[in-house]
C-alpha positions in Angstrom: 83.0 145.5 130.0 84.6 142.8 132.0 88.0 143.8 133.2 91.2 141.9 133.5 94.7 142.1 132.4 94.8 142.0 128.6 98.3 140.6 128.5 97.3 137.6 130.8 94.2 137.0 128.8 96.0 136.9 125.5 98.7 134.7 126.9 96.0 132.2 128.1 94.3 132.0 124.7 94.4 128.7 122.9 92.8 127.4 119.7 92.6 124.0 118.0 91.8 123.1 114.4 91.5 119.8 112.7 91.7 119.1 109.0 88.7 117.9 107.0 89.7 114.2 107.2 90.6 114.3 110.9 94.2 113.3 110.2 95.9 116.5 111.5 95.0 118.4 114.7 97.0 121.5 115.6 96.7 123.5 118.8 98.2 127.0 119.1 98.7 129.1 122.2 98.6 132.8 123.0 101.1 134.3 120.6 100.2 131.8 117.8 102.9 129.3 118.7 102.1 125.6 118.1 101.6 123.9 121.5 100.2 120.7 120.3 100.2 118.5 117.2 98.3 115.2 116.8 98.6 113.0 113.8 96.3 110.1 113.1 97.7 106.8 111.9 96.3 107.6 108.5 99.2 110.0 107.9 101.2 107.0 106.7 99.0 107.0 103.6 100.0 110.6 102.7 103.1 111.8 100.9 105.5 114.0 102.8 104.5 117.0 100.7 100.8 116.4 101.3 101.3 116.0 105.0 103.4 119.1 105.4 100.9 121.2 103.4 98.0 119.8 105.5 99.9 120.6 108.8 100.5 124.2 107.7 97.0 124.7 106.5 95.5 123.4 109.7 98.0 125.5 111.8 96.8 128.6 109.9 93.2 127.8 110.6 94.0 127.4 114.3 95.8 130.7 114.3 92.9 132.4 112.6 90.6 131.1 115.4 93.1 132.4 117.9 92.8 135.9 116.2 89.0 135.7 116.6 89.5 135.0 120.3 91.9 137.9 120.6 89.2 140.3 119.2 86.9 139.3 122.1 89.6 139.6 124.7 90.7 143.1 123.4 87.1 144.3 123.2 86.4 143.2 126.8 89.5 144.8 128.2 90.8 147.9 126.4 88.2 148.1 123.7 88.6 147.2 120.0 87.9 150.8 119.0 90.7 152.3 121.0 94.1 153.1 119.5 95.8 150.3 121.5 93.1 147.8 120.7 93.3 148.6 117.0 97.1 148.3 117.0 97.0 144.9 118.7 94.2 143.5 116.5 96.1 144.8 113.4 99.2 142.8 114.5 97.0 139.6 114.9 95.5 140.2 111.4 99.0 140.8 109.9 100.4 137.6 111.5 97.4 135.4 111.2 95.5 136.7 108.2 93.3 134.6 105.9 93.8 130.9 106.7 93.2 129.9 103.1 96.0 132.1 101.8 99.5 130.7 102.3 101.9 133.0 104.0 104.4 134.9 101.9 107.8 133.3 101.7 110.4 134.7 104.1 112.9 135.1 101.3 112.2 135.9 97.7 112.9 133.2 95.1 116.4 133.3 93.7 116.7 135.0 90.4 117.4 132.7 87.4 121.0 131.9 86.7 122.2 134.1 83.9 122.9 132.5 80.6 126.0 133.4 78.6 126.6 133.3 74.9 129.7 131.6 73.6 130.9 134.6 71.6 134.5 135.9 71.3 135.3 138.9 73.5 138.1 140.2 71.5 137.8 141.2 67.8 140.9 139.1 66.7 139.7 136.0 68.6 137.6 133.6 66.8 135.7 130.8 68.5 137.8 127.7 69.0 141.1 129.5 68.6 142.0 130.3 72.2 142.3 128.7 75.6 139.1 126.7 75.0 140.8 124.8 72.2 143.9 124.0 74.3 146.1 126.7 72.9 147.0 129.7 74.9 145.8 132.8 73.0 148.7 134.8 74.5 151.2 132.6 72.7 150.4 133.9 69.2 
């Protein structure tokens, strides 16, 4: 097994991915951070939503390639079968899982706003005979 400092090897990792049309190219470094982004002039033909989705999809593919490189680096240093190696590879898998699957949202979606029925709250109050009709119901 070739030696070397695992931390230095992981920090030096870099992976690049390009979308199918060659419009978006993303490079990620050691911890999966984007270090380069190249957009072809054809991006002007894309909508904002399409472009942002393509950038994220390409970034996830680059991060998945980075995770594959991390497997090799861990195996050649501490060993992929060791407890430390497994923990490190699990963290890469957790952060850079399947490139086709979009990441889970950071915050859950807001619950729907509750709907309220326009019904009287007091037995003696009938609809339209209170504050909503301009009269103060306390003045009866």
